Structure formats: structure tokens, C-alpha cells
C-alpha positions in Angstrom: 112.3 -97.4 53.9 112.9 -95.0 56.4 113.6 -91.8 55.0 114.4 -88.1 56.9 114.5 -84.5 55.6 112.0 -81.5 56.3 108.8 -81.5 56.2 108.1 -83.7 53.3 109.8 -86.7 55.4 112.1 -88.0 52.2 108.5 -89.3 50.5 109.9 -87.9 47.7 113.7 -89.3 47.5 111.6 -92.7 48.4 108.8 -92.2 45.8 112.3 -91.9 43.7 113.9 -94.8 44.9 111.4 -96.9 43.9 111.8 -97.6 40.5 115.2 -98.8 40.5 115.1 -100.7 44.0 111.8 -102.6 41.8 114.5 -103.0 39.1 117.3 -104.9 41.1 114.8 -107.2 42.7 114.2 -105.6 46.0 111.2 -106.0 47.6 109.1 -103.4 49.3 107.4 -102.7 52.2 104.2 -101.4 51.8 104.7 -99.0 54.8 107.4 -96.2 55.6 108.8 -94.9 58.4 109.0 -91.3 57.0 110.5 -88.8 59.9 109.6 -85.1 59.1 112.4 -82.6 60.8 113.8 -85.2 62.5 116.1 -82.3 64.1 113.1 -81.6 66.4 112.9 -85.0 67.7 116.7 -84.6 69.5 117.1 -83.9 72.8 119.9 -82.4 74.7 121.6 -85.6 75.1 121.9 -85.6 70.8 119.3 -88.8 71.6 116.6 -89.4 68.5 113.2 -89.6 70.3 110.2 -90.5 68.2 107.2 -89.4 67.9 104.3 -92.2 68.5 103.4 -91.7 64.6 106.9 -93.0 63.8 106.7 -95.6 66.6 103.0 -97.0 64.6 104.8 -96.4 61.2 107.9 -98.7 62.3 105.6 -101.5 63.5 103.4 -101.6 60.5 107.1 -101.8 58.6 108.2 -104.3 60.6 104.7 -106.2 60.7 105.2 -106.2 56.6 109.0 -107.2 57.1 107.3 -110.5 58.5 105.0 -111.8 56.1 107.2 -110.8 53.2 109.8 -113.3 55.4 107.5 -115.6 55.4 106.2 -115.5 51.8 109.7 -115.0 49.9 111.1 -117.9 52.5 110.1 -120.7 49.5 111.9 -118.7 46.8 115.1 -118.4 49.0 115.6 -121.9 49.5 
């Protein structure tokens, strides 16, 4: 999941949604992109500029998605 909020980056919201997403059969990645204080990452041209931490966690989440795709492929056929 990708979340954003103030200091916590939406962590509590993601935690609250996990049981519901699992109940409807969604498979979750281990990594979550949490954008804390996202307003500070928007420049004067209204463009988002991720931090190094954001980029690292996004890379981890994408790697999780690739692994899950391979693992779940037989179930989709």
C-alpha cells in the first residue's frame, strides 16, 4: 500500500485496512510506501520529489510485487 499523512505517513490507516483487504483476498506486500509530511516534498512547481527513503521503500515494494507475481502466477491460470 502507499499511504500519506502527517508525521506517521498513514501507518495507522494501513494497519486498520489490512484485515479488510485480506478478507477480500488481496495479497499484501511486506513493504509499504509511507509518505510522512508529504506537503514538504512538493516543490514550488507543485511536483512531488521523493526522499531517498521513499525511493528505497518503493524499490522494495516493487521487488515484493515481482516475487508475488511469480509465486501467484500458477493460481491465476
